[in-house]
N, C-alpha and C positions, 0 to 999 in steps of 0.2 A: 455422532456422525457415522452413517453407514459406510461400509467399505465399497465404494462405487468406482474407485479409481481405475482398476484394471478393466472393468466392463464399459467404461465411458471414454476411454482414451480416443483422441482423434486419430486420423490416419497420417498425421504429420510424422515424418521420419527424416533423419539426416540433418543437414545444416539448417540454421534458423532462418525463416523468412524475414525479409526486410521490414514488412508491415506488420504491426501488431493490431489485431482486431479489438483488443481491450486494453485501455489505459486508465487506471483507477487512482492515480496519485498526481494531482495538479492543483496549482494555486493561482488565484486572481489577485489583483491589487488589494482586495479586501483583507488579505493576509498581512499586509503592512510592509512586506519586503519583497513583493512580486510586482510585475510591471505591465500586465495586460488585463483587459477586461474579460468578463465571462464570454461575451460574443466573440471577441478576438481569439480566445482559446478554443472555442467550439469550431469556429471556421478553420483554424489551423488543424484541428482533429479531422475535420472533413477532408481537407487537402492532403492529409497524411494517410487517408484510407482507413481511419479508425471507425469501427462500428459502434462500440460502447465506450463512453468517455465520462469520467467522473471529475467533478470539481470538488476538491476537498480542502477548503480553506482552513487555516490554523485555528485552533481553539483559543479562547481569550487570554490564556496565561502567556502566550507569545507576545513579546513587546510589539505594540503597533497593530496587533490583530483586531478584528472586529468585535463588537459587543455581542453577547449571546442573542440579542434581539435580531441580529442579522439572519440567524438560522431560522427564526420563527416565521420569516416571510418567504421561505423557499417555495411555498405553494404557488406563487405567481409565476415561477420559472417553467416554461414549456419543457417537457421531457423529450421532445423530439424537435431538434433545431438544425436547420440546414442539412437535413438528412441524417444527422447523428443522434443516436439514442443516448440521452444525457442522464446521469445520476448526480444528484446534489447531496453532498455529504460534508464531512469534516475530517481533518487529521487532528485528533485530540492530543493533548499533552499528558503523558504519564508523569505524575508529579512526584511520586515518592515510592518507597519500598512496600507500601500497603496497596499500591495499585490505584490510588485515587486519580480521577480524571478531572478535567477543568470545565465541564459543563454539567448542569443538573440533568439527571436522567429523564426528567419530564420532557426534555427537548428531543430525546431520541426518536420519537415518532415523526418528527419533522425531517429526519435525515434518511436518505435512501441508502447510504453506505457510511460506515464509521471505521476509520483507521485510527490507530493510536501509536505514538512513538515517544521516545525519550529525546528531549532537546535540552542542551546544556543550560540555556538561559533560565529554565524554570524547573530543573530537576534537583531533588534532594535525595541523593543516593547513599549507599552504604557499602557493605561488603559484597563480594560476588554472589554469595548465597542469598543475601537479602535483596539485592537488585533482581535476581532471578525470580524470587518469590513474588515481587511486585509485578513483573511482566507476566508470570504465569497466572496471577490473579486477574489481570486484564484479559488474557487469552480465554479465560473461562467465562468472561462476560459475554452473553449470547449476542450482544449487539456489535461486538468488535469483529471485523472480518480480516483485517491485515495488521500485523505489527510492522511498522515502518522502520527502515534502516537499523535493524537490531545489531548489525555488524559494523557500524560506523566508528566504534571505539569510545562513544560518549560514556557508556557504563560497561563495566566488566560483567559478563553474563555467561551462564552455563548453557551453551548452545545445544548440547545433547538433550538437556531437560526440555528446552523449548521445542525442539523437533519432535520429541516424544509426545508433546501435548497437542500438536497440530491436528491430528486426526480426531482425537476425542473432543476437541473444542470447535472444530470447523474453522480454524483460524490459520491464515497463511503467513509465513515469514517472507519478507520482501528483500530481494537483492536490489539495492538502491543504486542506480547508475550515477546519480548526481554526487553522492558521497565519495565516489572514486575519481572525480575530476581532479587532475593534478593540482590546480590552484587552490583547492580546499585543504590540502596538506593533512588529510586524515590518514596517517601512515598505517593505522591498524585496519582500515576498511578492506583492503584487498585480502590480507591473510585471514581476517575474520570471515569474510564472505566465502572464501574458499572452504573454510571449515564447515560453514553452514551448508554449502552446496554438497560437500562430500558426505555429510551426515544424512542429508535428504536423499541423495542418490543411493546410499547404502540401505535405506529403509523404504525406498519407493514413495517418498513423501513429496507432494507437489510444492512448487514455489511460485512466486509471482515477481516479475521485474517491475521496478518503479522508475519512471522517468523523473518524477518529482519536479515537473516543469514549473518554473516561476516566471516564465515569459513564453509567449506564443511560439517563438522559434524553436523551443525545446520540446514541444508536444510530441510524444511518441519516441523521443530520443532516448533509447536504452542502450546506447553504444557500448558503454563500459560493462554494464551488467551482461549483455549478450556475449561479449567477447570472453568474459570470465566463465560463463556457463558453458560455452562451446569448448573452451580450453580444458575444462574439467570433465568434458564428455557427459554433461547432464542431459538426460533424454528430453528432447524438445516437446514431446507429448505431455510431459509433466510440468511444463511452464505454462501456467494457465492464462497468460495473455493471449495465447494462441488457441485457447479453447474456452470461449465464454460460457458455453453451456455447462461445462464442468466447474468453472468458477462459481456460477450461480448455485449449482447443486451442492458444492462443497461448503460454501459459506452461508447459504441461505439468503443471500442478497436477492432482491427482486428489482427489475426495472419497472418503474411505475407508469410508463407511458401507455400501458394497455388498460389502466384503471379508468 
């Protein structure tokens, strides 16, 4: 990953804008525990002023999620809907300390964007060092663009090692807003995310916020992530939701609407 951060920063300074042009972590009811259709989610993105919007339904190891065959049919979905530039992808499950994921790599070409995260219901973890090895292995997978909610407390991780890997791998760590919702009772999410933010700030490493919307009303809602980033004084120009061009150049993701 070339060092393009300093040369490609946006002109954004100061407080965080209300609208995010880019939102890459969202689920439809195909995920099994979400409550809106694809069209409802994209319309909500349009209404929220989002330019680039990704649908990232869960991989099949999540209880109730769709069969891998679901992803094979992504070609029928328009990549420009209601004026919104749509990316069709998945949030895959990191299954173990070897970094195994829950779809066959032959499906990757069907996905515009691939996120990966640890979910308690299908995670076989170990020690802090072994957990970290598993996530680092996933970060070095060239198809993975974002590690979702690494700070939510599901697995003990060496955040310094993950941050060091970001630039070399072209992978972003997510500050997940949903995991900090009070009713979710993830008591480690705020302190862990603060540590990630401080490490990224100290090394000039970009981050991405995740709404992790499971219903259309939450599309673009990064309230808790935004508040924490502002509290920690993280530079807004390094939050790539506000700089889609830098997001695409950093991760290598492409919007397929121009093909």
